[in-house]
PDB file of all heavy atoms in Angstrom:
ATOM      1  N   MET A   1      52.281 115.042 177.637  1.00  0.00           N
ATOM      2  CA  MET A   1      51.041 114.564 177.042  1.00  0.00           C
ATOM      3  C   MET A   1      51.038 114.903 175.551  1.00  0.00           C
ATOM      4  O   MET A   1      51.419 115.990 175.153  1.00  0.00           O
ATOM      5  CB  MET A   1      49.859 115.212 177.746  1.00  0.00           C
ATOM      6  CG  MET A   1      48.548 114.654 177.328  1.00  0.00           C
ATOM      7  SD  MET A   1      47.279 115.048 178.535  1.00  0.00           S
ATOM      8  CE  MET A   1      46.284 116.119 177.562  1.00  0.00           C
ATOM      9  N   THR A   2      50.633 113.959 174.747  1.00  0.00           N
ATOM     10  CA  THR A   2      50.612 114.183 173.311  1.00  0.00           C
ATOM     11  C   THR A   2      49.306 114.836 172.884  1.00  0.00           C
ATOM     12  O   THR A   2      48.289 114.719 173.567  1.00  0.00           O
ATOM     13  CB  THR A   2      50.781 112.860 172.538  1.00  0.00           C
ATOM     14  OG1 THR A   2      49.709 111.999 172.876  1.00  0.00           O
ATOM     15  CG2 THR A   2      52.101 112.198 172.858  1.00  0.00           C
ATOM     16  N   GLU A   3      49.371 115.489 171.756  1.00  0.00           N
ATOM     17  CA  GLU A   3      48.159 116.094 171.191  1.00  0.00           C
ATOM     18  C   GLU A   3      47.286 114.998 170.594  1.00  0.00           C
ATOM     19  O   GLU A   3      47.798 114.052 170.007  1.00  0.00           O
ATOM     20  CB  GLU A   3      48.530 117.061 170.063  1.00  0.00           C
ATOM     21  CG  GLU A   3      49.007 118.399 170.523  1.00  0.00           C
ATOM     22  CD  GLU A   3      49.183 119.352 169.355  1.00  0.00           C
ATOM     23  OE1 GLU A   3      48.326 119.360 168.452  1.00  0.00           O
ATOM     24  OE2 GLU A   3      50.179 120.075 169.354  1.00  0.00           O
ATOM     25  N   PRO A   4      45.974 115.134 170.717  1.00  0.00           N
ATOM     26  CA  PRO A   4      45.110 114.158 170.061  1.00  0.00           C
ATOM     27  C   PRO A   4      45.200 114.319 168.542  1.00  0.00           C
ATOM     28  O   PRO A   4      45.480 115.417 168.042  1.00  0.00           O
ATOM     29  CB  PRO A   4      43.715 114.507 170.573  1.00  0.00           C
ATOM     30  CG  PRO A   4      43.802 115.903 171.064  1.00  0.00           C
ATOM     31  CD  PRO A   4      45.236 116.129 171.460  1.00  0.00           C
ATOM     32  N   ILE A   5      44.980 113.234 167.836  1.00  0.00           N
ATOM     33  CA  ILE A   5      44.973 113.306 166.377  1.00  0.00           C
ATOM     34  C   ILE A   5      43.677 113.978 165.956  1.00  0.00           C
ATOM     35  O   ILE A   5      42.588 113.567 166.344  1.00  0.00           O
ATOM     36  CB  ILE A   5      45.109 111.901 165.769  1.00  0.00           C
ATOM     37  CG1 ILE A   5      46.482 111.330 166.128  1.00  0.00           C
ATOM     38  CG2 ILE A   5      44.914 111.945 164.265  1.00  0.00           C
ATOM     39  CD1 ILE A   5      46.692 109.906 165.697  1.00  0.00           C
ATOM     40  N   ARG A   6      43.828 115.029 165.183  1.00  0.00           N
ATOM     41  CA  ARG A   6      42.662 115.798 164.746  1.00  0.00           C
ATOM     42  C   ARG A   6      42.016 115.173 163.511  1.00  0.00           C
ATOM     43  O   ARG A   6      42.682 114.559 162.692  1.00  0.00           O
ATOM     44  CB  ARG A   6      43.080 117.228 164.419  1.00  0.00           C
ATOM     45  CG  ARG A   6      43.583 118.002 165.615  1.00  0.00           C
ATOM     46  CD  ARG A   6      43.952 119.397 165.215  1.00  0.00           C
ATOM     47  NE  ARG A   6      44.922 119.369 164.121  1.00  0.00           N
ATOM     48  CZ  ARG A   6      46.147 119.832 164.191  1.00  0.00           C
ATOM     49  NH1 ARG A   6      46.574 120.404 165.271  1.00  0.00           N
ATOM     50  NH2 ARG A   6      46.952 119.752 163.158  1.00  0.00           N
ATOM     51  N   TYR A   7      40.725 115.369 163.394  1.00  0.00           N
ATOM     52  CA  TYR A   7      40.016 114.965 162.189  1.00  0.00           C
ATOM     53  C   TYR A   7      40.318 115.974 161.092  1.00  0.00           C
ATOM     54  O   TYR A   7      40.585 117.141 161.378  1.00  0.00           O
ATOM     55  CB  TYR A   7      38.509 114.912 162.446  1.00  0.00           C
ATOM     56  CG  TYR A   7      38.113 113.776 163.362  1.00  0.00           C
ATOM     57  CD1 TYR A   7      37.822 113.999 164.693  1.00  0.00           C
ATOM     58  CD2 TYR A   7      38.052 112.479 162.873  1.00  0.00           C
ATOM     59  CE1 TYR A   7      37.475 112.958 165.532  1.00  0.00           C
ATOM     60  CE2 TYR A   7      37.702 111.428 163.709  1.00  0.00           C
ATOM     61  CZ  TYR A   7      37.405 111.685 165.034  1.00  0.00           C
ATOM     62  OH  TYR A   7      37.064 110.653 165.857  1.00  0.00           O
ATOM     63  N   PRO A   8      40.268 115.547 159.841  1.00  0.00           N
ATOM     64  CA  PRO A   8      40.594 116.476 158.755  1.00  0.00           C
ATOM     65  C   PRO A   8      39.528 117.555 158.602  1.00  0.00           C
ATOM     66  O   PRO A   8      38.350 117.333 158.871  1.00  0.00           O
ATOM     67  CB  PRO A   8      40.637 115.582 157.516  1.00  0.00           C
ATOM     68  CG  PRO A   8      39.777 114.420 157.851  1.00  0.00           C
ATOM     69  CD  PRO A   8      39.922 114.221 159.336  1.00  0.00           C
ATOM     70  N   SER A   9      39.984 118.699 158.185  1.00  0.00           N
ATOM     71  CA  SER A   9      39.076 119.799 157.858  1.00  0.00           C
ATOM     72  C   SER A   9      39.142 119.988 156.344  1.00  0.00           C
ATOM     73  O   SER A   9      40.126 120.509 155.819  1.00  0.00           O
ATOM     74  CB  SER A   9      39.507 121.079 158.580  1.00  0.00           C
ATOM     75  OG  SER A   9      38.717 122.162 158.154  1.00  0.00           O
ATOM     76  N   ILE A  10      38.121 119.530 155.662  1.00  0.00           N
ATOM     77  CA  ILE A  10      38.100 119.578 154.203  1.00  0.00           C
ATOM     78  C   ILE A  10      37.242 120.765 153.775  1.00  0.00           C
ATOM     79  O   ILE A  10      36.030 120.758 153.940  1.00  0.00           O
ATOM     80  CB  ILE A  10      37.540 118.268 153.605  1.00  0.00           C
ATOM     81  CG1 ILE A  10      38.264 117.049 154.176  1.00  0.00           C
ATOM     82  CG2 ILE A  10      37.622 118.299 152.086  1.00  0.00           C
ATOM     83  CD1 ILE A  10      39.754 117.043 153.972  1.00  0.00           C
ATOM     84  N   THR A  11      37.901 121.795 153.259  1.00  0.00           N
ATOM     85  CA  THR A  11      37.192 123.029 152.920  1.00  0.00           C
ATOM     86  C   THR A  11      37.325 123.416 151.456  1.00  0.00           C
ATOM     87  O   THR A  11      36.845 124.478 151.058  1.00  0.00           O
ATOM     88  CB  THR A  11      37.724 124.190 153.777  1.00  0.00           C
ATOM     89  OG1 THR A  11      39.123 124.336 153.520  1.00  0.00           O
ATOM     90  CG2 THR A  11      37.511 123.925 155.265  1.00  0.00           C
ATOM     91  N   GLY A  12      37.977 122.592 150.653  1.00  0.00           N
ATOM     92  CA  GLY A  12      38.209 122.932 149.249  1.00  0.00           C
ATOM     93  C   GLY A  12      36.914 123.180 148.490  1.00  0.00           C
ATOM     94  O   GLY A  12      35.889 122.574 148.758  1.00  0.00           O
ATOM     95  N   SER A  13      37.007 124.074 147.523  1.00  0.00           N
ATOM     96  CA  SER A  13      35.814 124.458 146.777  1.00  0.00           C
ATOM     97  C   SER A  13      35.494 123.485 145.642  1.00  0.00           C
ATOM     98  O   SER A  13      34.380 123.488 145.126  1.00  0.00           O
ATOM     99  CB  SER A  13      35.987 125.864 146.205  1.00  0.00           C
ATOM    100  OG  SER A  13      37.143 125.912 145.376  1.00  0.00           O
ATOM    101  N   ASP A  14      36.461 122.663 145.257  1.00  0.00           N
ATOM    102  CA  ASP A  14      36.186 121.664 144.226  1.00  0.00           C
ATOM    103  C   ASP A  14      36.831 120.339 144.619  1.00  0.00           C
ATOM    104  O   ASP A  14      37.594 120.259 145.575  1.00  0.00           O
ATOM    105  CB  ASP A  14      36.673 122.134 142.847  1.00  0.00           C
ATOM    106  CG  ASP A  14      38.177 122.418 142.800  1.00  0.00           C
ATOM    107  OD1 ASP A  14      38.911 121.943 143.690  1.00  0.00           O
ATOM    108  OD2 ASP A  14      38.611 123.118 141.874  1.00  0.00           O
ATOM    109  N   SER A  15      36.489 119.292 143.896  1.00  0.00           N
ATOM    110  CA  SER A  15      36.961 117.963 144.285  1.00  0.00           C
ATOM    111  C   SER A  15      38.479 117.839 144.186  1.00  0.00           C
ATOM    112  O   SER A  15      39.092 117.116 144.975  1.00  0.00           O
ATOM    113  CB  SER A  15      36.268 116.885 143.451  1.00  0.00           C
ATOM    114  OG  SER A  15      36.509 117.086 142.074  1.00  0.00           O
ATOM    115  N   LYS A  16      39.113 118.542 143.281  1.00  0.00           N
ATOM    116  CA  LYS A  16      40.569 118.482 143.152  1.00  0.00           C
ATOM    117  C   LYS A  16      41.241 119.065 144.400  1.00  0.00           C
ATOM    118  O   LYS A  16      42.190 118.486 144.936  1.00  0.00           O
ATOM    119  CB  LYS A  16      41.019 119.234 141.902  1.00  0.00           C
ATOM    120  CG  LYS A  16      42.479 119.077 141.594  1.00  0.00           C
ATOM    121  CD  LYS A  16      42.830 119.718 140.259  1.00  0.00           C
ATOM    122  CE  LYS A  16      44.292 119.492 139.935  1.00  0.00           C
ATOM    123  NZ  LYS A  16      44.643 120.058 138.628  1.00  0.00           N
ATOM    124  N   GLN A  17      40.745 120.191 144.866  1.00  0.00           N
ATOM    125  CA  GLN A  17      41.291 120.815 146.074  1.00  0.00           C
ATOM    126  C   GLN A  17      41.001 119.946 147.304  1.00  0.00           C
ATOM    127  O   GLN A  17      41.850 119.784 148.168  1.00  0.00           O
ATOM    128  CB  GLN A  17      40.707 122.217 146.270  1.00  0.00           C
ATOM    129  CG  GLN A  17      41.183 122.923 147.525  1.00  0.00           C
ATOM    130  CD  GLN A  17      42.682 123.192 147.539  1.00  0.00           C
ATOM    131  OE1 GLN A  17      43.282 123.407 146.501  1.00  0.00           O
ATOM    132  NE2 GLN A  17      43.276 123.169 148.710  1.00  0.00           N
ATOM    133  N   GLN A  18      39.815 119.382 147.376  1.00  0.00           N
ATOM    134  CA  GLN A  18      39.469 118.517 148.496  1.00  0.00           C
ATOM    135  C   GLN A  18      40.368 117.289 148.542  1.00  0.00           C
ATOM    136  O   GLN A  18      40.827 116.883 149.611  1.00  0.00           O
ATOM    137  CB  GLN A  18      38.003 118.104 148.405  1.00  0.00           C
ATOM    138  CG  GLN A  18      37.044 119.261 148.643  1.00  0.00           C
ATOM    139  CD  GLN A  18      35.607 118.896 148.344  1.00  0.00           C
ATOM    140  OE1 GLN A  18      35.318 117.825 147.816  1.00  0.00           O
ATOM    141  NE2 GLN A  18      34.694 119.804 148.661  1.00  0.00           N
ATOM    142  N   LEU A  19      40.643 116.700 147.385  1.00  0.00           N
ATOM    143  CA  LEU A  19      41.529 115.542 147.321  1.00  0.00           C
ATOM    144  C   LEU A  19      42.940 115.912 147.770  1.00  0.00           C
ATOM    145  O   LEU A  19      43.590 115.154 148.492  1.00  0.00           O
ATOM    146  CB  LEU A  19      41.543 114.979 145.902  1.00  0.00           C
ATOM    147  CG  LEU A  19      42.290 113.679 145.686  1.00  0.00           C
ATOM    148  CD1 LEU A  19      41.717 112.580 146.572  1.00  0.00           C
ATOM    149  CD2 LEU A  19      42.218 113.277 144.229  1.00  0.00           C
ATOM    150  N   ARG A  20      43.405 117.083 147.397  1.00  0.00           N
ATOM    151  CA  ARG A  20      44.725 117.566 147.822  1.00  0.00           C
ATOM    152  C   ARG A  20      44.766 117.701 149.347  1.00  0.00           C
ATOM    153  O   ARG A  20      45.747 117.331 149.982  1.00  0.00           O
ATOM    154  CB  ARG A  20      45.047 118.898 147.151  1.00  0.00           C
ATOM    155  CG  ARG A  20      46.456 119.398 147.430  1.00  0.00           C
ATOM    156  CD  ARG A  20      46.786 120.691 146.680  1.00  0.00           C
ATOM    157  NE  ARG A  20      46.692 120.505 145.249  1.00  0.00           N
ATOM    158  CZ  ARG A  20      45.850 121.163 144.449  1.00  0.00           C
ATOM    159  NH1 ARG A  20      45.028 122.074 144.943  1.00  0.00           N
ATOM    160  NH2 ARG A  20      45.832 120.943 143.150  1.00  0.00           N
ATOM    161  N   GLU A  21      43.695 118.233 149.933  1.00  0.00           N
ATOM    162  CA  GLU A  21      43.630 118.392 151.385  1.00  0.00           C
ATOM    163  C   GLU A  21      43.630 117.034 152.087  1.00  0.00           C
ATOM    164  O   GLU A  21      44.292 116.866 153.122  1.00  0.00           O
ATOM    165  CB  GLU A  21      42.388 119.189 151.780  1.00  0.00           C
ATOM    166  CG  GLU A  21      42.458 120.643 151.343  1.00  0.00           C
ATOM    167  CD  GLU A  21      41.164 121.395 151.576  1.00  0.00           C
ATOM    168  OE1 GLU A  21      40.196 120.813 152.106  1.00  0.00           O
ATOM    169  OE2 GLU A  21      41.113 122.583 151.210  1.00  0.00           O
ATOM    170  N   ILE A  22      42.907 116.072 151.537  1.00  0.00           N
ATOM    171  CA  ILE A  22      42.885 114.732 152.123  1.00  0.00           C
ATOM    172  C   ILE A  22      44.266 114.094 152.032  1.00  0.00           C
ATOM    173  O   ILE A  22      44.741 113.482 152.990  1.00  0.00           O
ATOM    174  CB  ILE A  22      41.826 113.856 151.427  1.00  0.00           C
ATOM    175  CG1 ILE A  22      40.424 114.378 151.761  1.00  0.00           C
ATOM    176  CG2 ILE A  22      41.967 112.392 151.838  1.00  0.00           C
ATOM    177  CD1 ILE A  22      39.327 113.756 150.936  1.00  0.00           C
ATOM    178  N   LYS A  23      44.917 114.254 150.903  1.00  0.00           N
ATOM    179  CA  LYS A  23      46.269 113.703 150.737  1.00  0.00           C
ATOM    180  C   LYS A  23      47.227 114.318 151.756  1.00  0.00           C
ATOM    181  O   LYS A  23      47.998 113.598 152.403  1.00  0.00           O
ATOM    182  CB  LYS A  23      46.759 113.972 149.322  1.00  0.00           C
ATOM    183  CG  LYS A  23      48.116 113.403 149.021  1.00  0.00           C
ATOM    184  CD  LYS A  23      48.515 113.715 147.579  1.00  0.00           C
ATOM    185  CE  LYS A  23      49.924 113.287 147.297  1.00  0.00           C
ATOM    186  NZ  LYS A  23      50.332 113.660 145.929  1.00  0.00           N
ATOM    187  N   ASN A  24      47.175 115.624 151.931  1.00  0.00           N
ATOM    188  CA  ASN A  24      48.032 116.282 152.910  1.00  0.00           C
ATOM    189  C   ASN A  24      47.741 115.785 154.324  1.00  0.00           C
ATOM    190  O   ASN A  24      48.661 115.556 155.108  1.00  0.00           O
ATOM    191  CB  ASN A  24      47.867 117.800 152.850  1.00  0.00           C
ATOM    192  CG  ASN A  24      48.481 118.398 151.608  1.00  0.00           C
ATOM    193  OD1 ASN A  24      49.357 117.815 150.987  1.00  0.00           O
ATOM    194  ND2 ASN A  24      48.007 119.576 151.228  1.00  0.00           N
ATOM    195  N   TYR A  25      46.481 115.609 154.635  1.00  0.00           N
ATOM    196  CA  TYR A  25      46.092 115.103 155.953  1.00  0.00           C
ATOM    197  C   TYR A  25      46.671 113.704 156.180  1.00  0.00           C
ATOM    198  O   TYR A  25      47.198 113.404 157.241  1.00  0.00           O
ATOM    199  CB  TYR A  25      44.570 115.079 156.099  1.00  0.00           C
ATOM    200  CG  TYR A  25      44.129 114.401 157.364  1.00  0.00           C
ATOM    201  CD1 TYR A  25      44.168 115.062 158.586  1.00  0.00           C
ATOM    202  CD2 TYR A  25      43.693 113.080 157.350  1.00  0.00           C
ATOM    203  CE1 TYR A  25      43.786 114.432 159.764  1.00  0.00           C
ATOM    204  CE2 TYR A  25      43.312 112.437 158.522  1.00  0.00           C
ATOM    205  CZ  TYR A  25      43.356 113.122 159.721  1.00  0.00           C
ATOM    206  OH  TYR A  25      42.994 112.490 160.873  1.00  0.00           O
ATOM    207  N   LEU A  26      46.572 112.846 155.172  1.00  0.00           N
ATOM    208  CA  LEU A  26      47.074 111.485 155.314  1.00  0.00           C
ATOM    209  C   LEU A  26      48.588 111.461 155.520  1.00  0.00           C
ATOM    210  O   LEU A  26      49.095 110.653 156.303  1.00  0.00           O
ATOM    211  CB  LEU A  26      46.675 110.645 154.099  1.00  0.00           C
ATOM    212  CG  LEU A  26      45.184 110.328 153.993  1.00  0.00           C
ATOM    213  CD1 LEU A  26      44.879 109.629 152.670  1.00  0.00           C
ATOM    214  CD2 LEU A  26      44.734 109.491 155.165  1.00  0.00           C
ATOM    215  N   TYR A  27      49.323 112.340 154.838  1.00  0.00           N
ATOM    216  CA  TYR A  27      50.765 112.417 155.042  1.00  0.00           C
ATOM    217  C   TYR A  27      51.084 112.869 156.475  1.00  0.00           C
ATOM    218  O   TYR A  27      51.975 112.317 157.123  1.00  0.00           O
ATOM    219  CB  TYR A  27      51.426 113.362 154.042  1.00  0.00           C
ATOM    220  CG  TYR A  27      51.728 112.699 152.716  1.00  0.00           C
ATOM    221  CD1 TYR A  27      50.950 112.956 151.595  1.00  0.00           C
ATOM    222  CD2 TYR A  27      52.803 111.820 152.591  1.00  0.00           C
ATOM    223  CE1 TYR A  27      51.221 112.351 150.382  1.00  0.00           C
ATOM    224  CE2 TYR A  27      53.086 111.209 151.374  1.00  0.00           C
ATOM    225  CZ  TYR A  27      52.296 111.479 150.269  1.00  0.00           C
ATOM    226  OH  TYR A  27      52.566 110.873 149.075  1.00  0.00           O
ATOM    227  N   GLN A  28      50.361 113.858 156.969  1.00  0.00           N
ATOM    228  CA  GLN A  28      50.584 114.322 158.337  1.00  0.00           C
ATOM    229  C   GLN A  28      50.247 113.226 159.345  1.00  0.00           C
ATOM    230  O   GLN A  28      50.968 113.031 160.333  1.00  0.00           O
ATOM    231  CB  GLN A  28      49.737 115.566 158.623  1.00  0.00           C
ATOM    232  CG  GLN A  28      50.180 116.785 157.858  1.00  0.00           C
ATOM    233  CD  GLN A  28      49.211 117.953 158.033  1.00  0.00           C
ATOM    234  OE1 GLN A  28      48.327 117.923 158.877  1.00  0.00           O
ATOM    235  NE2 GLN A  28      49.377 118.978 157.214  1.00  0.00           N
ATOM    236  N   LEU A  29      49.174 112.507 159.098  1.00  0.00           N
ATOM    237  CA  LEU A  29      48.772 111.418 159.980  1.00  0.00           C
ATOM    238  C   LEU A  29      49.832 110.319 160.003  1.00  0.00           C
ATOM    239  O   LEU A  29      50.195 109.813 161.068  1.00  0.00           O
ATOM    240  CB  LEU A  29      47.422 110.849 159.521  1.00  0.00           C
ATOM    241  CG  LEU A  29      46.825 109.722 160.345  1.00  0.00           C
ATOM    242  CD1 LEU A  29      46.571 110.164 161.780  1.00  0.00           C
ATOM    243  CD2 LEU A  29      45.539 109.239 159.693  1.00  0.00           C
ATOM    244  N   ALA A  30      50.342 109.962 158.827  1.00  0.00           N
ATOM    245  CA  ALA A  30      51.399 108.951 158.754  1.00  0.00           C
ATOM    246  C   ALA A  30      52.636 109.407 159.519  1.00  0.00           C
ATOM    247  O   ALA A  30      53.257 108.612 160.233  1.00  0.00           O
ATOM    248  CB  ALA A  30      51.743 108.647 157.298  1.00  0.00           C
ATOM    249  N   ASP A  31      53.010 110.678 159.386  1.00  0.00           N
ATOM    250  CA  ASP A  31      54.162 111.208 160.124  1.00  0.00           C
ATOM    251  C   ASP A  31      53.945 111.091 161.634  1.00  0.00           C
ATOM    252  O   ASP A  31      54.847 110.690 162.366  1.00  0.00           O
ATOM    253  CB  ASP A  31      54.422 112.669 159.759  1.00  0.00           C
ATOM    254  CG  ASP A  31      55.065 112.835 158.395  1.00  0.00           C
ATOM    255  OD1 ASP A  31      55.622 111.846 157.866  1.00  0.00           O
ATOM    256  OD2 ASP A  31      55.017 113.970 157.869  1.00  0.00           O
ATOM    257  N   GLN A  32      52.761 111.453 162.096  1.00  0.00           N
ATOM    258  CA  GLN A  32      52.464 111.369 163.528  1.00  0.00           C
ATOM    259  C   GLN A  32      52.524 109.927 164.021  1.00  0.00           C
ATOM    260  O   GLN A  32      53.102 109.649 165.076  1.00  0.00           O
ATOM    261  CB  GLN A  32      51.075 111.948 163.823  1.00  0.00           C
ATOM    262  CG  GLN A  32      50.991 113.445 163.677  1.00  0.00           C
ATOM    263  CD  GLN A  32      49.567 113.950 163.879  1.00  0.00           C
ATOM    264  OE1 GLN A  32      48.604 113.215 163.752  1.00  0.00           O
ATOM    265  NE2 GLN A  32      49.448 115.225 164.194  1.00  0.00           N
ATOM    266  N   LEU A  33      51.933 109.017 163.266  1.00  0.00           N
ATOM    267  CA  LEU A  33      51.936 107.612 163.675  1.00  0.00           C
ATOM    268  C   LEU A  33      53.342 107.029 163.669  1.00  0.00           C
ATOM    269  O   LEU A  33      53.709 106.282 164.577  1.00  0.00           O
ATOM    270  CB  LEU A  33      51.012 106.800 162.764  1.00  0.00           C
ATOM    271  CG  LEU A  33      49.520 107.097 162.923  1.00  0.00           C
ATOM    272  CD1 LEU A  33      48.728 106.371 161.839  1.00  0.00           C
ATOM    273  CD2 LEU A  33      49.037 106.721 164.298  1.00  0.00           C
ATOM    274  N   ASN A  34      54.138 107.359 162.663  1.00  0.00           N
ATOM    275  CA  ASN A  34      55.514 106.876 162.622  1.00  0.00           C
ATOM    276  C   ASN A  34      56.310 107.395 163.811  1.00  0.00           C
ATOM    277  O   ASN A  34      57.107 106.664 164.402  1.00  0.00           O
ATOM    278  CB  ASN A  34      56.190 107.266 161.308  1.00  0.00           C
ATOM    279  CG  ASN A  34      55.712 106.420 160.154  1.00  0.00           C
ATOM    280  OD1 ASN A  34      55.405 105.245 160.313  1.00  0.00           O
ATOM    281  ND2 ASN A  34      55.635 107.021 158.977  1.00  0.00           N
ATOM    282  N   TYR A  35      56.107 108.645 164.167  1.00  0.00           N
ATOM    283  CA  TYR A  35      56.797 109.233 165.313  1.00  0.00           C
ATOM    284  C   TYR A  35      56.421 108.494 166.601  1.00  0.00           C
ATOM    285  O   TYR A  35      57.276 108.112 167.391  1.00  0.00           O
ATOM    286  CB  TYR A  35      56.446 110.714 165.418  1.00  0.00           C
ATOM    287  CG  TYR A  35      56.990 111.388 166.651  1.00  0.00           C
ATOM    288  CD1 TYR A  35      58.336 111.718 166.742  1.00  0.00           C
ATOM    289  CD2 TYR A  35      56.159 111.697 167.714  1.00  0.00           C
ATOM    290  CE1 TYR A  35      58.845 112.345 167.874  1.00  0.00           C
ATOM    291  CE2 TYR A  35      56.658 112.318 168.855  1.00  0.00           C
ATOM    292  CZ  TYR A  35      57.999 112.637 168.928  1.00  0.00           C
ATOM    293  OH  TYR A  35      58.488 113.250 170.051  1.00  0.00           O
ATOM    294  N   ILE A  36      55.140 108.263 166.782  1.00  0.00           N
ATOM    295  CA  ILE A  36      54.657 107.579 167.982  1.00  0.00           C
ATOM    296  C   ILE A  36      55.186 106.138 168.042  1.00  0.00           C
ATOM    297  O   ILE A  36      55.659 105.676 169.078  1.00  0.00           O
ATOM    298  CB  ILE A  36      53.115 107.597 168.033  1.00  0.00           C
ATOM    299  CG1 ILE A  36      52.624 109.017 168.293  1.00  0.00           C
ATOM    300  CG2 ILE A  36      52.587 106.638 169.091  1.00  0.00           C
ATOM    301  CD1 ILE A  36      51.139 109.204 168.066  1.00  0.00           C
ATOM    302  N   LEU A  37      55.121 105.444 166.919  1.00  0.00           N
ATOM    303  CA  LEU A  37      55.588 104.059 166.900  1.00  0.00           C
ATOM    304  C   LEU A  37      57.083 103.970 167.173  1.00  0.00           C
ATOM    305  O   LEU A  37      57.540 103.061 167.875  1.00  0.00           O
ATOM    306  CB  LEU A  37      55.241 103.407 165.560  1.00  0.00           C
ATOM    307  CG  LEU A  37      53.752 103.155 165.321  1.00  0.00           C
ATOM    308  CD1 LEU A  37      53.515 102.672 163.903  1.00  0.00           C
ATOM    309  CD2 LEU A  37      53.209 102.166 166.338  1.00  0.00           C
ATOM    310  N   THR A  38      57.848 104.903 166.640  1.00  0.00           N
ATOM    311  CA  THR A  38      59.287 104.920 166.894  1.00  0.00           C
ATOM    312  C   THR A  38      59.562 105.119 168.373  1.00  0.00           C
ATOM    313  O   THR A  38      60.414 104.442 168.954  1.00  0.00           O
ATOM    314  CB  THR A  38      59.962 106.033 166.068  1.00  0.00           C
ATOM    315  OG1 THR A  38      59.748 105.772 164.683  1.00  0.00           O
ATOM    316  CG2 THR A  38      61.454 106.097 166.335  1.00  0.00           C
ATOM    317  N   ARG A  39      58.847 106.033 168.995  1.00  0.00           N
ATOM    318  CA  ARG A  39      59.039 106.269 170.432  1.00  0.00           C
ATOM    319  C   ARG A  39      58.654 105.039 171.248  1.00  0.00           C
ATOM    320  O   ARG A  39      59.310 104.708 172.224  1.00  0.00           O
ATOM    321  CB  ARG A  39      58.242 107.475 170.876  1.00  0.00           C
ATOM    322  CG  ARG A  39      58.836 108.775 170.318  1.00  0.00           C
ATOM    323  CD  ARG A  39      58.166 109.944 170.897  1.00  0.00           C
ATOM    324  NE  ARG A  39      58.387 109.929 172.345  1.00  0.00           N
ATOM    325  CZ  ARG A  39      58.421 110.984 173.118  1.00  0.00           C
ATOM    326  NH1 ARG A  39      58.259 112.167 172.587  1.00  0.00           N
ATOM    327  NH2 ARG A  39      58.611 110.885 174.404  1.00  0.00           N
ATOM    328  N   LEU A  40      57.576 104.377 170.871  1.00  0.00           N
ATOM    329  CA  LEU A  40      57.162 103.177 171.584  1.00  0.00           C
ATOM    330  C   LEU A  40      58.203 102.059 171.455  1.00  0.00           C
ATOM    331  O   LEU A  40      58.486 101.362 172.424  1.00  0.00           O
ATOM    332  CB  LEU A  40      55.811 102.687 171.062  1.00  0.00           C
ATOM    333  CG  LEU A  40      54.598 103.527 171.437  1.00  0.00           C
ATOM    334  CD1 LEU A  40      53.362 103.026 170.720  1.00  0.00           C
ATOM    335  CD2 LEU A  40      54.389 103.520 172.940  1.00  0.00           C
ATOM    336  N   GLU A  41      58.757 101.911 170.259  1.00  0.00           N
ATOM    337  CA  GLU A  41      59.775 100.876 170.041  1.00  0.00           C
ATOM    338  C   GLU A  41      61.024 101.144 170.883  1.00  0.00           C
ATOM    339  O   GLU A  41      61.675 100.209 171.323  1.00  0.00           O
ATOM    340  CB  GLU A  41      60.140 100.802 168.572  1.00  0.00           C
ATOM    341  CG  GLU A  41      59.059 100.164 167.715  1.00  0.00           C
ATOM    342  CD  GLU A  41      59.378 100.209 166.226  1.00  0.00           C
ATOM    343  OE1 GLU A  41      60.400 100.796 165.840  1.00  0.00           O
ATOM    344  OE2 GLU A  41      58.589  99.651 165.459  1.00  0.00           O
ATOM    345  N   LYS A  42      61.342 102.415 171.077  1.00  0.00           N
ATOM    346  CA  LYS A  42      62.526 102.779 171.859  1.00  0.00           C
ATOM    347  C   LYS A  42      62.245 102.740 173.362  1.00  0.00           C
ATOM    348  O   LYS A  42      63.136 102.944 174.160  1.00  0.00           O
ATOM    349  CB  LYS A  42      63.014 104.179 171.480  1.00  0.00           C
ATOM    350  CG  LYS A  42      63.600 104.236 170.088  1.00  0.00           C
ATOM    351  CD  LYS A  42      64.081 105.632 169.785  1.00  0.00           C
ATOM    352  CE  LYS A  42      64.706 105.709 168.403  1.00  0.00           C
ATOM    353  NZ  LYS A  42      65.189 107.044 168.088  1.00  0.00           N
ATOM    354  N   GLY A  43      60.989 102.514 173.721  1.00  0.00           N
ATOM    355  CA  GLY A  43      60.626 102.427 175.133  1.00  0.00           C
ATOM    356  C   GLY A  43      60.502 103.771 175.808  1.00  0.00           C
ATOM    357  O   GLY A  43      60.519 103.854 177.024  1.00  0.00           O
ATOM    358  N   GLU A  44      60.374 104.839 175.031  1.00  0.00           N
ATOM    359  CA  GLU A  44      60.215 106.160 175.632  1.00  0.00           C
ATOM    360  C   GLU A  44      58.814 106.268 176.194  1.00  0.00           C
ATOM    361  O   GLU A  44      57.860 105.753 175.657  1.00  0.00           O
ATOM    362  CB  GLU A  44      60.470 107.245 174.597  1.00  0.00           C
ATOM    363  CG  GLU A  44      61.904 107.232 174.111  1.00  0.00           C
ATOM    364  CD  GLU A  44      62.180 108.302 173.069  1.00  0.00           C
ATOM    365  OE1 GLU A  44      61.378 109.239 172.940  1.00  0.00           O
ATOM    366  OE2 GLU A  44      63.200 108.184 172.387  1.00  0.00           O
ATOM    367  N   ASN A  45      58.720 106.975 177.317  1.00  0.00           N
ATOM    368  CA  ASN A  45      57.455 107.024 178.036  1.00  0.00           C
ATOM    369  C   ASN A  45      57.330 108.385 178.713  1.00  0.00           C
ATOM    370  O   ASN A  45      58.305 108.953 179.165  1.00  0.00           O
ATOM    371  CB  ASN A  45      57.436 105.906 179.079  1.00  0.00           C
ATOM    372  CG  ASN A  45      56.080 105.702 179.677  1.00  0.00           C
ATOM    373  OD1 ASN A  45      55.265 106.621 179.732  1.00  0.00           O
ATOM    374  ND2 ASN A  45      55.840 104.505 180.153  1.00  0.00           N
ATOM    375  N   HIS A  46      56.119 108.893 178.779  1.00  0.00           N
ATOM    376  CA  HIS A  46      55.874 110.164 179.472  1.00  0.00           C
ATOM    377  C   HIS A  46      55.376 109.980 180.877  1.00  0.00           C
ATOM    378  O   HIS A  46      55.041 110.931 181.538  1.00  0.00           O
ATOM    379  CB  HIS A  46      54.854 110.995 178.673  1.00  0.00           C
ATOM    380  CG  HIS A  46      55.442 111.693 177.512  1.00  0.00           C
ATOM    381  ND1 HIS A  46      54.801 112.662 176.829  1.00  0.00           N
ATOM    382  CD2 HIS A  46      56.632 111.565 176.895  1.00  0.00           C
ATOM    383  CE1 HIS A  46      55.546 113.104 175.845  1.00  0.00           C
ATOM    384  NE2 HIS A  46      56.677 112.430 175.864  1.00  0.00           N
ATOM    385  N   GLY A  47      55.226 108.747 181.346  1.00  0.00           N
ATOM    386  CA  GLY A  47      54.633 108.530 182.656  1.00  0.00           C
ATOM    387  C   GLY A  47      55.542 108.137 183.692  1.00  0.00           C
ATOM    388  O   GLY A  47      56.455 108.012 184.178  1.00  0.00           O
TER     389      GLY A  47
END
């Protein structure tokens, strides 16, 4: 079973730090989606 995609936790004290956190979240999200899509294309299944 895969982990659910988590919502971002934005805790930065200023807008520059918050933007950095959002950018990092988006990169992690893209990595997760690419991993899932690659597995789906290869026909890998957990069921």
